[in-house]
C-alpha positions, 0 to 999 in steps of 0.5 A: 043877189046870189045864194048865201050859204049858212052852214049848221054844225052839230056833234050828232047831226049831219052838216047842213048848209042853208043857202038863201036865194032872192030868186027863189020865191016859194020852194024849198029843196034839199040834196046831199053833196058828199057829207053835207046836206044842202037846203035851198030856201027863199031869202025872205023866209022867216027864221022860224019857218026856215028852221021848221022847213030845214028840219023837214028837208033834212029828214027827207034826205036822210030817209032817202039815204037810208033807202038808197044806202042801206046798212050791212044789216039791212043788206043782209035782210034784203038778201034773205028776202031776195033768196026767198022770193027768187031762189026758194030760200036756198041761198043763205049767205054767212055774211053780206056787206058793203066794201069800198075796195071794188072799183071795177066789180059790182059784187063778189061772192066766195061760195066756200065761206058764204060771203057776199060783198057789194061795191059801195059804188052801188049805193044810191043806185036804184033798188032794182039794180042793187037787188039784181047784183045781190041776187046775182051773188046769191045765185053764186052760192048755189051755182059758182059759174056763169053757165046755163044753170046759173042764168036760169036761177036769175030768170025769174027776176023781172028787172034782169035785163034792165039792171044789166043794161043800167050797170053796163051803161054806168061802167061804160060812162065811168070807164070801169067796164070789165071784160065779159064774164067767163063761164068757169063752173068750178071756181072757188070765188066769183069776183065778177063785174056782174053780168 
């Protein structure tokens, strides 16, 4: 007997699909699939126990979502923390937000007005990767180009090389790899692939 899905809908809660499986004996697991949360439960689980476990699993998935997909407000707070830790608090963006129109760039910064935009493709990636992109764009508020002085601003970030490699691998895998950055110290806007 295969998994039998049951979809639960509520006006304020996420769409939750419960899949019972005769092969599943003890474990309950959950994951996000687009706008749905899929919860896998043993077929023999009582309805009362199922309700309790499904609620717990949905809470766990939502907590993970909040951690891996922070809001614009959380992103701005993260930017302030990164600026304080790695840039002496000197980078003070006017705004930091997620955008959905950057398909070949991880982030962009307009130093003239202090705006930073991160591609929503970063949502769900490890925090140290998102922090690197955010720190990269913060550094552009202090140094617009990609010269030695720019990279020296980032040198204190412990995951610099690892994050750059991670993003290069993702870009290669999805075919969105962009041309290498060009050192232009007088540019008014940095719209790079981060790197």
